[in-house]
N, C-alpha and C positions, 0 to 999 in steps of 0.2 A: 734784485741789487739794496744791498743796506740805505736806508734816507741818513741825510747830514744830520747829526748832532752833535753837542756841547757833550763832553763829561769835565764836571769838577769835583778837584780832588786835592786834599791837600800835599804842598810840594815838597815836605815828607811824613812821614811816619813810620814809627818806632811800634815794634810787636810783639811779646815774647817777654817772658820772667826775666827783671833785670835795667832795663832799658830807659830806667829814669836814668841812671848814672850818663848816659848817653845823652838823653836830656837837656842836665846840665851844663857837659861837654858843651854844648851844640850854642849856650846858651849866652856861655862864657867866649865864645871864636866868634861870634857874631855882636859881641860887643857893645848891650846895651847900660844903659847908666845905671837904673834903677826897673824892678819889676814888683807889678802889684800883683799881689798874690791873693786870686778870688774861688773863696771857696764858703762851708759853712761851722759851726761851732761844733757840731758831731767827731766834725773832721779832723778838728781844731786838736776837740779835747781828747779825742782815740791816738792821735799820735800819728797818723796817716802825714799830716802839716808836716809834722818834723821829720821825717823822714826824706824832704825834701828839702825843708829849709839844712838841716847840715851838710848835704851835700852843696848848697849852696855857698853855705859857714867855709865849706871846706876849700873851696874855689875865691872864696871872697869876694859874694856878687851879695849887690845891697838889695832889698827888697824889704817889702811892706806887706804887711796880712789886714784882706778888707773878711771877715769872714757872720756877715751878719748876712748870708743869700738865707733868705729860705723853702721849702718845698714849695713847688710855682712859685719863683720867682715875681717881684713884683714890681711894678713902677718904682715905688720908691729903691725897692732895692739897689736896682740899675744907680736911680738917680745917687743916694748915697753913697755907692763905690764910686760914683764918676768922682765924687768931691775929692774924695781920698786919691786918685788919681791923680788928680793936677795936685791939691795941695802936696803930693809928696811930692811930685814932677817926675811920674815916672813916665815912663817910658816905652815899654812893656809889658804886659798881659801874663800871666800863668795860672790857669785856670786846676785847680783841683776837687774831684767829686764825680757825683753823677748828672745828670740833663741839668738837675735847676742852677747850681755853679759855670758850666760850661755858656749853659744860653743865658743867666746875666752877664760872664764875663765877655761874649761875642756881644752886647747889647752897652757897654761901657765904651768896648771899642770902637764901635760905630760910633756915639754919641762926641766919642774924644776926637776923630778925626771931620764928622757929618755937621758937629751943631742942635738943637733945640731941641724934645723934649724925645721920648722914646714910642713915645704915639703915632710922631710923624712919620713914622719908620713902617706902617702894619700894613701889610700888602708884598708883594712881587720887587721886588731890585728894586725898592724905592731909592735907598742912597747912592748918594755920589762920589764918594770916595770909600776908599779902601779903609779897613778899618785898622787899628792900632796893631803893629806884629800881634800875635797871641798863641801862646803855645797851651797844647788842652789836655791834661792830665788824665786819661776814666777811670775812676773809681771801681764803675758796677757796669756788668754785660748789660746793656741794655739798651740805652737812649740814642747812640753813636753821633752824640750832638759834637765830638771832637773832630768829624768828618766831612759833616752836612754846610748845605746852605742858608740852613734854618734854624730857627731858636726862637723860643713861643716863649714872652712876660703874659701875665696875669695884670689885665687892669682890674684894680682892688676893686675903682668906683663901679664902671658898670659890672662888675662881677664878670667878666667874660677875657678869656686868653687869646692874645694876639698871635697869629701866625706870622711872622715875618719868613720869607722867602729869597736870600739876598746873597749874590755871591761875592760883595763885598767882604758878609761876616765869617769867608774861609779862614779856618787858625793856620797858621804857618808851620806847626809841627803839635802830629794827634801822635797822644804818649798809650796804648793800651798796653801796662806793664801789668801781669795775670796775678803774681808775686802783692803787688797791691791789694784784689779781688778778692785774697784770703779771707777768713773766718766774717766773711759779711753777715748779716743776721739770712734764716732763711727768706721768711717773708721779706724782706728787700729779695736776696735772691733770686725766689722766682716771681715776683712784680717787672724786675727790670731785664728777667730773660723772658719775660710773656710780650713784653711792651718789643723785646728783637725780632717776638716770631709774627708777631703782629707787621711792624714792618716788612719783614721779608713775606709775608702773606701777600697784604697791598701793595709790595711793588713787584707782587711775579702777576699780580689782577689787575692792578693799574691800566688806562687808557692809556696811557703815555708809556708804558710798558716795552720793551725791543730787547733783542738777543742778549747782546752784553745785558744786564739788566735779569732776563729772565734767568741765566746760569747763574749770575750773583745768587740771586735770592735762593733761590733753587739750591744752591749747593750751603747758604744760610743755614733756611728750615731743614734740611741733611742734618747738621750740626748739632740744631736746639734740641730735633729728639731724640741724638744718642747723648747729650749730654746736660740739657737739664736738671734733670731726677738728681743724676748723682750729684752735680754743683746745686742743689739742695739737700740735698740728702745729707752730706760730708764737707762741709764749707771748707778745709783744709787740702780738698782734692784736687791738686796743680792740674794734671790734668784736665779736667772736668772744667775746673775754670777759662782754661789755655785754648780751651773749645771751642767754649761762650765766649772767651773774647773776642775771638776771630770770627764766630756768628756774627756779632751784634757788630763788627768793623766791617763787616762785607756787607750786611743786611745794608749797613749806611748811607755806604757805597752804593748799593743799588738804586733805593727809596730815593737819596737827594739828587739822582742825576732821574728819574722818571717818575716816581711822586708818587702820593699814599694813595685813599680816599677818605670812605665815608666814615669807617669806625675811628677815626682820628681826629676828624669835625665833631663827633657824637660822644670821644673821650673827650676833651676838649671843652665841651659844657659842662661836664662831672667836675673838672677841677677848679673850673672858672667860679661854679657855682657852688660849691661844697668842698672844695681844699683837696677833691679826689684827690690821690698816687696816681701819676698819670699809668703807669704801668699796671696797674690792677685796675682802671679803668679802661685798657685797651682788655686787657685779657677777660674781662666780663661781658661787652660788647663785642668783641672779636665773634663768635658763632655762629650769633644773629644777625650779623652782617653780612658777614658770606654765606647764609641761608640764602638773605636775599640778591645774595651778588649770584649766587650758584647758577642760576638759567645764565649768564648773560654769557657762563667761561665753563662747561663742564670738565670738560677736558682738559681747564687747569688748574682745577679741584684735586682734579683723578690723580694729575701730576705732585701734587699738594698729598696726595694719599700714599703714593710710595718712598716719596723724601720722606715722609715722619717714619715709613719702617712699615704700608700696609701692602699685604700682597694681593693686587690687586689684577694677578693676571687669570683670574676666571671671574672678575666682575666686569658689567655693562660700563660705558663710561657713567651713567647716572647713578651708576651704587659704587661706584669706585670715590667719583664727587661727593655723595653721601658719609662714605666711610672717612670720607678726611674731617668731613665736620665735628666726626662723631671722634676722630684723634685728637683733631686740639680739643675737643671738650673734654676726654681723658686726661691730656697732657694738665691739661689746666687742672683738674680736680685734682691729680697728684701730684703736685704742685704745693695744694693747698689754698689757690684761688678762691674768694669768696662764688659763691653760686651765683648770687644776683643784687643786683640793683639797689634791693632794700635791705639788704647786708652793708650798704655802704652808705645809709640816711638817705637815700635820694623818695626825694615824694612826687608821685606822682600828678600831684595840684601844677609841678612845674615842668612838666614832661612837654607840653606846648611850646612854651617860650624856649625852651633849650633845644627843640627842633625849631624852631626858628630860626634861633642863632645859627644852629649846627648850620644851617642850606645853606650861611650867608660864608661860612669857615672857606680858606682858599684849599683844603684838600677835600673839599666836594667835589668839583668839579676830575679829579681822576679818577670820582668810583666807576668802576665797569657797569653799573647799572642805574640809571637816572633814579632821581630819590624826591620823593613830591612830599608836603606837606603831612599827607595824613601817613604815606608811608614814614616817614621818621619818627613819626610818636609812636604808631606801631612798635616800632624796632624798642622804641625804651617799655613799652608796656613789655614784651615778650624778656625780655630781660630783668626787671623784674622782680 
């Protein structure tokens, strides 16, 4: 018999080419007075934000734009955005971008209704009140922040990425329009795509996995194996972009409801210490952490190999599990991910401190195999 579960999903998700028009109609129908748009300067300068605001102008919807979100958003970013939200008397938030604007917007929404400092909300379900109603337009096929109960903010003083798992941050409307993902640079496509793969794999092997999340995770792995190389090779490939949009959306639903693992814990330290892009950090660490994890659930890694297109019919379980690691590494290489932490500027003298902090990360508890300090340091060394 299946055990009792809580499943957290946005009340409305819009997926497919052209759905931003549906989103703007929803905002108008719901009667919000003024929207704070949370994004970054690059997307604003590229005209992505204008594609949305033009639709809002057509419907006479009031808005203001906060575009000071940086990669790996900081506490300062969150509180600056909150000041704009208050000074402009906004009652709705619309995030446009990848994980950074999404996470920053979620944090602003939590503070707008709960008060305090964003550092007060590190941990699991800390807030008491639901965030300001928020819609999230995802422009990269990776982080899935638009569908999860997670957000991550960098504490610039401690150089630590704070992980918040909070049902109150779940957005009202999640939007994945692959037309907004076209022509993204190959390195960004690769990094965010490998982030989605990490979500799916960690969701599949985490201790919190259950049959529903397993099926979602495996399907996401399959879609990524089919489409990520094509999306990286040709930024105009709408079919590949659509498959990746669905893959990251599905993987996000899986991990948001079953948890992640030590890949994310270790990657968060690279982001906090060196401002390393999250997807790249995940991709570099993924095969090394999963080699450590493999003995805990080799059958699941055999399933991962099959989902990635490996013919495992003549292999033993252990051989198939090893093939999964090879397939992960080959995909990472094919899409141009750096080969090791050295290329990312990591310093071996920092490994012990990062390992200590990673073991405190909320994601570590979901890892299928217990990680000790010595193991954590060795994983960084192996990935170097």
